[in-house]
C-alpha positions as CSV (number, residue, x, y, z in Angstrom):
1,M,348.0,249.3,79.2
2,T,345.9,246.3,79.8
3,R,346.9,243.3,77.7
4,D,345.2,240.1,76.9
5,L,341.7,241.7,76.7
6,P,338.7,239.3,76.5
7,T,337.3,238.3,73.2
8,P,334.1,236.6,72.1
9,D,336.1,233.4,71.9
10,T,337.7,233.9,75.4
11,P,335.1,236.1,77.2
12,M,335.5,237.5,80.7
13,K,332.9,235.8,82.9
14,L,330.7,238.0,85.1
15,G,329.1,236.2,88.0
16,T,325.7,237.4,89.2
17,R,322.5,236.3,90.8
18,G,319.6,235.7,88.4
19,S,317.0,238.2,89.6
20,P,315.9,240.9,87.1
21,L,317.7,243.5,89.2
22,A,320.9,241.5,89.5
23,L,320.9,240.9,85.7
24,A,320.4,244.6,85.1
25,Q,323.4,245.4,87.3
26,A,325.5,242.8,85.4
27,H,324.4,244.3,82.1
28,E,325.4,247.8,83.3
29,T,328.8,246.4,84.3
30,R,329.3,244.6,81.0
31,D,328.3,247.7,79.0
32,R,330.7,250.0,81.0
33,L,333.6,247.6,80.5
34,A,332.8,247.1,76.8
35,A,332.7,250.9,76.3
36,A,335.9,251.6,78.3
37,F,337.9,249.1,76.1
38,D,336.0,249.4,72.9
39,L,335.0,245.7,73.0
40,P,331.8,243.9,71.8
41,Q,329.3,242.8,74.3
42,E,330.1,239.2,73.3
43,A,333.6,239.6,74.9
44,F,331.7,239.2,78.2
45,E,329.7,236.3,79.4
46,I,327.1,236.7,82.2
47,V,327.0,233.6,84.4
48,V,324.0,233.2,86.7
49,I,324.6,231.6,90.0
50,K,321.7,230.7,92.4
51,T,322.4,231.7,96.0
52,T,321.0,230.5,99.3
53,G,319.1,233.8,99.6
54,D,317.4,233.1,96.3
55,R,316.4,229.5,97.2
56,I,314.9,230.2,100.6
57,I,312.2,232.9,100.2
58,D,309.7,231.9,102.9
59,R,311.8,232.8,106.0
60,P,313.3,236.1,107.3
61,L,316.9,236.6,106.2
62,K,318.1,236.8,109.8
63,E,316.9,233.2,110.5
64,I,318.9,231.7,107.6
65,G,322.2,233.3,108.0
66,G,322.1,237.1,107.5
67,K,324.6,238.9,105.2
68,G,326.4,236.5,102.8
69,L,323.2,234.8,101.8
70,F,323.3,236.5,98.4
71,T,327.1,236.3,97.9
72,R,328.6,233.0,99.2
73,E,328.0,230.8,96.2
74,I,329.1,233.5,93.8
75,E,332.4,234.0,95.8
76,D,333.0,230.2,95.9
77,A,332.6,230.2,92.1
78,M,335.2,232.9,91.7
79,L,337.7,231.2,94.0
80,R,337.3,228.1,91.9
81,G,337.9,230.1,88.7
82,D,334.4,229.5,87.3
83,I,334.0,233.3,86.9
84,D,336.4,236.2,86.7
85,I,334.5,238.9,88.5
86,A,331.3,239.1,90.6
87,I,328.7,241.9,90.6
88,H,326.9,242.6,93.9
89,S,324.4,245.0,95.4
90,M,326.6,246.6,98.0
91,K,323.9,246.6,100.7
92,D,324.0,242.8,100.6
93,M,327.8,242.6,101.1
94,P,329.4,241.5,104.4
95,V,332.1,244.0,105.5
96,L,334.8,241.3,105.2
97,Q,335.6,239.4,102.0
98,P,336.9,235.8,101.9
99,E,340.7,235.4,101.7
100,G,341.9,235.7,98.1
101,L,339.1,238.1,97.0
102,V,339.1,241.9,96.8
103,L,336.2,244.3,96.6
104,D,337.5,247.7,95.5
105,T,335.5,248.7,92.4
106,Y,332.2,250.6,92.6
107,L,330.0,251.9,89.8
108,P,328.4,255.4,90.2
109,R,325.8,255.3,92.9
110,E,322.1,255.5,92.1
111,D,319.3,257.1,94.2
112,V,319.9,256.1,97.8
113,R,316.3,256.5,99.0
114,D,313.7,253.9,99.9
115,A,310.5,253.8,97.8
116,F,307.1,253.7,99.5
117,V,304.8,251.4,97.5
118,S,301.1,251.3,98.1
119,P,298.0,251.0,96.0
120,H,295.9,252.7,98.7
121,V,297.7,255.6,100.4
122,G,300.4,258.2,99.6
123,G,302.6,257.6,102.7
124,L,303.0,255.9,106.1
125,S,301.3,258.8,107.9
126,D,298.1,258.1,105.9
127,L,297.7,254.5,107.3
128,P,295.1,253.8,110.0
129,E,295.9,252.2,113.3
130,G,296.7,248.5,112.9
131,A,297.4,248.7,109.2
132,K,299.9,246.1,108.0
133,V,303.3,247.2,106.6
134,G,305.2,244.5,104.7
135,T,308.9,244.3,104.8
136,S,311.7,241.7,105.4
137,S,314.2,244.4,106.4
138,L,315.0,244.7,110.1
139,R,316.0,248.3,109.5
140,R,312.8,249.3,107.8
141,K,310.7,247.4,110.4
142,A,312.4,249.2,113.3
143,Q,312.2,252.6,111.6
144,V,308.5,252.2,110.9
145,L,307.8,251.1,114.5
146,V,309.8,254.0,116.0
147,A,307.9,256.6,114.0
148,Y,304.5,254.8,113.8
149,P,304.1,252.4,116.7
150,H,300.4,252.0,115.9
151,L,301.2,250.1,112.7
152,Q,301.8,246.3,112.4
153,V,304.8,245.0,110.4
154,V,304.6,241.6,108.6
155,E,307.2,239.6,106.8
156,F,307.4,240.4,103.1
157,R,309.9,239.1,100.6
158,G,310.1,238.6,96.9
159,N,310.9,240.5,93.7
160,V,309.0,243.5,92.5
161,Q,306.2,241.6,90.8
162,T,305.8,239.2,93.8
163,R,305.5,242.1,96.2
164,L,303.0,244.0,94.0
165,K,300.9,240.9,93.9
166,K,301.0,240.5,97.7
167,L,299.8,244.1,97.9
168,D,296.9,243.4,95.5
169,D,296.1,240.3,97.6
170,G,295.8,242.4,100.7
171,V,298.8,240.8,102.6
172,A,299.8,244.3,103.5
173,A,298.7,247.8,102.8
174,C,302.2,248.9,101.7
175,T,305.8,247.9,101.3
176,F,309.2,249.3,100.5
177,L,311.7,248.9,97.7
178,A,314.9,250.6,96.9
179,M,314.5,253.5,94.5
180,A,317.9,252.5,92.9
181,G,316.6,249.1,92.0
182,L,313.4,250.4,90.5
183,N,315.4,253.0,88.5
184,R,317.7,250.3,87.2
185,L,314.8,248.2,86.2
186,G,313.0,251.1,84.5
187,R,310.2,250.7,87.0
188,S,310.3,254.0,88.9
189,D,306.5,254.2,88.3
190,V,306.1,251.5,90.9
191,A,307.0,253.9,93.7
192,T,304.2,255.8,95.2
193,A,306.7,258.2,96.7
194,A,310.5,258.3,97.4
195,I,311.1,258.6,101.2
196,A,313.6,261.3,102.2
197,P,316.6,260.2,104.3
198,E,315.4,262.5,107.0
199,E,312.3,260.3,107.4
200,M,313.9,256.9,106.7
201,L,317.7,256.7,106.7
202,P,318.7,254.1,104.0
203,A,320.7,251.0,104.5
204,V,324.4,251.3,104.4
205,A,325.6,251.3,100.7
206,Q,322.1,251.3,99.3
207,G,322.1,252.2,95.6
208,A,325.7,251.1,95.0
209,I,327.0,248.3,92.8
210,G,330.3,246.6,93.9
211,I,332.5,244.4,91.7
212,E,334.6,241.7,93.4
213,R,337.7,240.0,91.9
214,R,340.4,237.6,92.8
215,A,343.3,239.4,94.5
216,D,345.9,238.0,92.1
217,D,344.0,238.7,88.9
218,T,345.9,241.7,87.5
219,R,343.9,241.8,84.2
220,A,340.6,242.2,86.1
221,A,342.2,244.8,88.4
222,D,343.4,246.9,85.4
223,M,340.1,246.6,83.6
224,L,337.9,247.4,86.6
225,A,340.1,250.5,87.4
226,A,338.7,252.0,84.2
227,I,335.1,252.0,85.4
228,H,335.7,252.7,89.1
229,D,333.8,255.6,90.6
230,T,335.9,257.4,93.3
231,P,333.1,259.5,94.9
232,T,331.1,256.3,95.5
233,A,334.1,254.6,97.0
234,Q,334.7,257.6,99.4
235,R,331.1,257.5,100.6
236,L,331.1,253.7,101.1
237,A,334.4,253.8,103.0
238,A,332.7,255.9,105.7
239,E,329.4,253.9,105.7
240,R,331.0,250.5,105.7
241,A,333.5,251.5,108.4
242,F,330.5,252.6,110.5
243,L,328.7,249.3,109.8
244,A,331.8,247.1,110.6
245,A,332.4,248.8,113.9
246,L,328.8,248.5,115.0
247,D,328.0,244.9,113.9
248,G,327.9,244.2,110.2
249,S,325.4,241.4,110.2
250,C,321.7,241.3,109.2
251,E,320.8,240.9,112.9
252,T,321.0,244.5,113.9
253,P,318.9,247.3,112.4
254,I,321.5,249.8,111.1
255,A,321.2,252.7,108.7
256,G,323.9,255.0,107.3
257,L,324.4,257.5,104.6
258,A,327.5,259.5,103.6
259,E,327.2,262.5,101.2
260,L,329.9,264.6,99.7
261,D,330.0,268.4,99.4
262,G,333.3,269.3,97.8
263,G,336.0,268.1,100.2
264,T,333.6,267.5,103.1
265,L,331.9,264.3,103.9
266,R,328.7,264.3,105.9
267,L,327.8,261.0,107.6
268,R,324.4,260.2,109.2
269,G,324.1,256.9,111.2
270,E,321.4,255.2,113.1
271,V,321.1,252.0,115.2
272,L,317.7,250.7,116.4
273,R,316.1,248.0,118.5
274,P,314.2,245.7,116.2
275,N,310.9,246.2,118.1
276,G,311.1,249.9,117.5
277,S,311.3,250.8,121.2
278,E,314.5,252.8,120.8
279,A,316.6,254.5,118.1
280,I,319.9,256.4,118.5
281,G,321.6,258.4,115.8
282,D,324.3,260.9,114.9
283,D,325.1,263.4,112.2
284,Q,328.7,264.6,111.7
285,T,331.1,265.9,109.0
286,A,334.8,265.5,108.3
287,P,337.3,265.9,105.5
288,V,336.6,263.3,102.8
289,E,339.9,261.5,103.4
290,D,338.9,261.0,107.0
291,G,335.6,259.4,106.1
292,A,336.4,255.8,107.3
293,E,337.7,257.1,110.7
294,L,334.6,259.2,111.1
295,G,332.5,256.1,110.5
296,R,334.4,254.2,113.2
297,A,334.2,257.0,115.6
298,M,330.5,257.5,115.1
299,A,329.9,253.8,115.8
300,V,331.9,254.0,119.0
301,K,329.9,257.0,120.1
302,L,326.6,255.3,119.4
303,L,327.7,252.1,121.2
304,E,328.5,254.2,124.2
305,Q,325.3,256.1,124.0
306,A,323.3,252.9,123.7
307,G,324.6,251.7,127.0
308,E,324.4,248.4,128.7
309,G,321.5,246.2,127.6
310,F,320.8,247.8,124.3
311,F,321.8,244.6,122.4
312,D,320.5,242.1,124.9
313,W,317.8,241.0,122.4
314,R,320.5,239.4,120.2
315,E,321.5,236.9,122.9
């Protein structure tokens, strides 16, 4: 039994970014914890922390540090004791955590698919030659150029409203968002269409919320265990092992998706050249308990298949 539960006078502090989506994810975490322990919402305090990724919005993520841009300051605050737990979008999370921190709690996963967003057309196949596609994601850029080499990809960052305004201003004919984020914001209407994984394999861990804590915080560990979703953890174990063995940074376009069918896990993985000149992928199954090993083995296979020179563009 968890003792010393938080109260309105001594609330548990939940660290998060300040974007509407990040706040929605923090509110979901708070509400699940409150329900699990029959506590009032006031027993939890949401602490907004501005990250490097939030401050610098006019440059591609890969130019300013890759993964960790949306997590570093939050993790520093937790190590200082300013917050008790941190709520993250798992697709933003590096595969390794700082010493003293643990990431082992996941909420039930949302829709994993990418959303196609355009005021003009219903899908990528409807765009004319030379049309501009807006995205800041190396993965999405490469996937678009592999399938539609006649299109042009331009840098495109910002929250939902910012991106919609850019579309209205003609900066691009379309863009992409995660269906999970739109659903959590109650804005699924923004999506022109959801893109099937067969057409655009999503980012590793897309749609999943992860909760990080201090390794020595037993109260947080006990409380978080009550809201942990095991199927999501099983899927992410395979996807993140695949990512870690391949690269794990924002500098390589990588996609991966694990799905469960009873005791069987199916993993699809893909690695691409950023210019869309080449993509290699694989699709395998294994028992659920072997998911992480399947992820590592698939990464090794794709690295061998890529051959010498595939990653020369990173040097």
